[in-house]
C-alpha positions in Angstrom: 0.3 0.0 0.3 1.7 3.3 -1.4 1.9 6.4 1.1 -0.3 8.9 -0.7 -3.4 5.8 0.0 -2.8 5.8 3.6 -2.9 9.3 3.6 -6.6 9.1 1.7 -7.4 6.3 4.3 -7.1 9.0 7.4 -9.8 10.6 8.7 -9.7 14.5 8.7 -8.6 16.5 11.8 -11.6 18.4 14.0 -9.9 22.0 12.9 -9.9 20.4 9.2 -13.6 19.3 9.4 -14.9 22.5 11.0 -12.9 24.6 8.2 -14.5 22.7 5.3 -18.1 23.4 7.3 -17.8 27.0 7.5 -16.5 27.3 3.9 -19.6 25.4 2.9 -21.3 27.8 4.5 -20.1 30.6 3.2 -20.5 29.2 -0.4 -24.3 28.2 0.3 -24.5 31.9 1.8 -23.3 33.0 -1.6 -25.1 31.1 -3.9 -28.4 31.9 -1.8 -27.5 36.0 -2.2 -26.8 35.3 -6.1 -30.2 33.6 -6.5 -31.8 36.2 -4.9 -30.0 39.2 -6.9 -31.1 37.3 -9.8 -34.8 36.5 -8.9 -34.5 40.5 -8.2 -32.9 41.2 -11.6 -35.2 38.8 -13.6 -38.7 40.4 -11.9 -37.5 44.1 -12.9 -36.7 43.2 -16.2 -40.1 41.3 -16.9 -41.8 44.4 -15.1 -40.0 46.6 -17.7 -40.0 44.6 -20.6 -44.4 44.8 -20.0 -44.0 48.6 -19.4 -42.3 49.0 -22.9 -45.0 46.4 -24.5 -47.9 48.7 -22.7 -46.7 51.6 -23.9 -46.2 50.5 -27.5 -49.8 48.8 -27.7 -51.5 52.3 -26.2 -48.8 54.6 -28.8 -50.3 52.2 -31.4 -54.0 52.7 -30.4 -53.8 56.1 -30.1 -52.3 56.5 -33.3 -54.9 54.3 -35.0 -57.5 56.0 -33.3 -56.3 59.1 -34.6 -56.5 58.1 -38.3 -59.9 55.8 -38.0 -61.0 60.0 -36.6 -60.4 61.3 -39.8 -63.1 59.4 -42.0 -65.3 60.7 -40.1 -64.9 63.9 -42.2 -64.8 61.2 -45.0 -68.4 60.3 -44.1 -69.6 63.9 -43.9 -68.6 64.8 -47.2 -69.8 61.4 -48.6 -73.3 62.0 -46.9 -73.9 65.7 -48.1 -72.6 64.6 -51.5 -75.6 61.7 -51.5 -77.6 64.4 -49.9 -76.8 66.6 -53.2 -77.8 63.9 -55.4 -81.0 62.7 -54.3 -81.9 66.4 -54.4 -80.5 66.7 -57.6 -81.7 65.1 -61.3 -78.2 63.3 -61.4 -80.1 60.0 -61.6 -80.4 56.8 -59.7 -77.1 55.3 -60.9 -75.4 57.8 -58.9 -77.4 58.1 -56.1 -76.7 53.9 -55.8 -73.0 54.2 -56.5 -72.8 56.4 -53.5 -74.7 54.7 -51.4 -72.7 51.3 -52.4 -69.4 53.3 -51.6 -70.4 54.6 -48.7 -71.9 51.4 -47.4 -68.7 49.8 -47.9 -66.3 52.7 -46.0 -68.7 52.2 -43.1 -68.4 48.5 -43.0 -64.7 48.5 -42.7 -64.6 50.9 -40.3 -67.1 49.1 -38.3 -64.8 46.4 -38.4 -62.3 48.5 -37.3 -64.4 49.5 -34.0 -65.7 52.9 -35.1 -69.5 53.0 -35.7 -72.3 55.6 -35.9 -74.4 56.0 -32.9 -78.4 55.7 -34.0 -80.4 58.6 -32.3 -82.9 59.2 -34.6 -86.8 58.3 -33.2 -85.4 57.4 -29.9 -85.5 59.4 -26.6 -83.1 62.4 -26.1 -80.1 61.4 -24.5 -77.6 63.5 -23.4 -74.8 61.4 -23.3 -75.2 60.4 -26.6 -76.2 63.6 -28.3 -76.3 67.3 -28.0 -79.7 69.1 -28.8 -79.4 72.3 -30.7 -82.7 72.7 -31.3 -86.5 71.9 -30.6 -89.6 71.5 -32.4 -93.1 71.8 -31.8 -94.6 68.0 -32.3 -98.4 67.9 -32.0 -98.4 64.0 -30.9 -97.5 63.5 -27.4 -95.9 60.4 -28.5 -92.6 62.1 -30.0 -92.3 64.6 -27.1 -88.7 64.2 -26.1 -87.8 62.2 -29.1 -85.2 62.8 -31.7 -86.9 63.9 -35.0 -83.4 64.7 -36.8 -80.0 64.0 -37.0 -78.4 67.6 -37.9 -75.1 65.8 -37.6 -74.1 62.5 -37.0 -72.4 61.2 -34.0 -69.8 58.2 -33.6 -68.4 55.7 -31.5 -65.0 54.5 -31.2 -64.3 51.0 -29.5 -67.2 51.8 -27.1 -66.9 55.7 -26.3 -67.9 58.7 -27.6 -65.4 59.8 -30.6 -68.1 62.6 -31.4 -71.7 63.1 -29.9 -74.8 63.9 -32.4 -76.2 67.3 -32.5 -79.7 66.7 -33.1 -83.3 68.0 -33.4 -85.4 67.3 -30.4 -89.2 67.2 -30.4 -91.2 68.8 -28.2 -95.0 68.7 -27.3 -97.1 71.5 -25.8 -100.7 71.4 -25.2 -103.2 73.7 -26.7 -100.6 74.3 -29.1 -102.4 75.7 -32.3 -102.4 74.3 -35.7 -101.7 75.6 -38.6 -104.8 75.9 -40.9 -104.5 73.9 -44.3 -103.2 75.5 -47.3 -105.4 76.0 -50.3 -104.9 74.9 -53.7 -102.0 76.2 -54.9 -102.9 78.6 -58.1 -101.5 77.1 -61.9 -98.6 79.1 -63.2 -98.7 80.7 -66.0 -96.2 80.0 -68.9 -93.7 83.0 -67.7 -93.4 81.5 -64.0 -93.0 77.7 -65.9 -90.0 79.3 -67.6 -88.3 81.1 -65.0 -89.2 77.9 -62.7 -87.3 75.8 -65.2 -84.5 77.9 -65.6 -84.2 77.7 -61.5 -84.5 73.8 -61.5 -81.3 74.3 -64.2 -79.9 76.9 -62.3 -79.9 74.4 -58.6 -79.0 71.1 -60.9 -75.9 73.1 -61.6 -75.6 74.4 -58.2 -76.4 71.0 -57.0 -73.6 68.9 -59.3 -71.1 71.9 -58.5 -71.4 70.9 -54.6 -71.3 67.5 -55.2 -68.6 67.1 -57.7 -66.8 69.4 -54.6 -68.0 67.1 -52.2 -67.0 63.8 -53.8 -63.2 65.2 -54.8 -62.7 66.2 -51.0 -63.7 63.1 -50.0 -61.4 60.9 -52.3 -58.6 63.2 -51.8 -58.9 62.5 -47.8 -59.6 58.7 -48.0 -56.6 58.9 -50.7 -54.0 60.3 -47.6 -55.8 58.0 -45.2 -55.3 55.0 -47.4 -51.2 55.8 -47.4 -51.9 55.1 -43.5 -53.8 52.5 -42.4 -52.7 48.9 -42.6 -55.5 48.0 -44.9 -54.6 49.9 -47.8 -56.6 47.1 -50.2 -60.1 47.9 -48.7 -59.3 51.5 -48.8 -57.5 51.5 -52.5 -60.9 50.3 -53.6 -63.1 52.3 -51.7 -61.6 55.0 -53.3 -61.2 53.6 -56.9 -65.2 53.3 -56.5 -65.1 57.0 -55.1 -63.8 58.1 -58.3 -65.8 56.1 -60.3 -68.7 57.5 -58.9 -67.4 61.0 -59.6 -67.0 60.3 -63.2 -70.3 58.9 -63.7 -72.0 62.1 -61.7 -70.4 64.5 -64.8 -72.6 66.0 -67.0 -72.4 64.1 -70.3 -71.6 67.7 -72.0 -68.7 67.9 -69.4 -67.3 64.4 -70.3 -67.7 64.9 -74.1 -65.4 68.2 -73.4 -62.7 66.2 -71.9 -63.2 63.4 -74.3 -62.5 65.9 -76.7 -59.5 67.3 -75.2 -57.5 64.2 -74.7 -58.7 63.2 -78.0 
């Protein structure tokens, strides 16, 4: 048996055993400190990562909401263009085209969380609408009901983005009713000619207003389409709106434009 083997089989002295035990306890204490510091650092890093993620999501949502709110003005222009087209003699095809464009745009925005607030025919709610005027009604059932939506309201992700501006009915007991109007006199030839000329001018003015409203809506939609993620849907809507603008032009203007291009 070698000397090294004899030394390895010998039991450690009490002093050496106590020293080894202290070193082991110190190592365990150090290990516990390192683990505690690691857990603290990991918790702080996780909290920092969560804060950064929440801030980025909040900034993204705010930017997205600002972009969606810009479409409210586009919808207002489309509504004005549709009302002008319905009052004029531009034809049913133009009105149907405008309704199709507006419906498609509304569906796209509803998928993103922007929707209109229905108020007409419902009791007036100051949390949803702003009463700008009242109108006397003869039916008591229409008292405090919304008769007309002067400016449509919108809700974005469950929050009021813009309150409606409405006309509210007010019933007054004993209100005098207007006497029925008598038969209108037949217009003379000169009056009929003046009426025809007036309607022609109104048609020209209405078409001019319609073109401006449509052009404004198409321009705003084109600008907004560059900032939204779903660019293909908006590109189709802008294309439909441009087609509606072209269809709304009088035949004389389209003919002059074709001659100019030729």
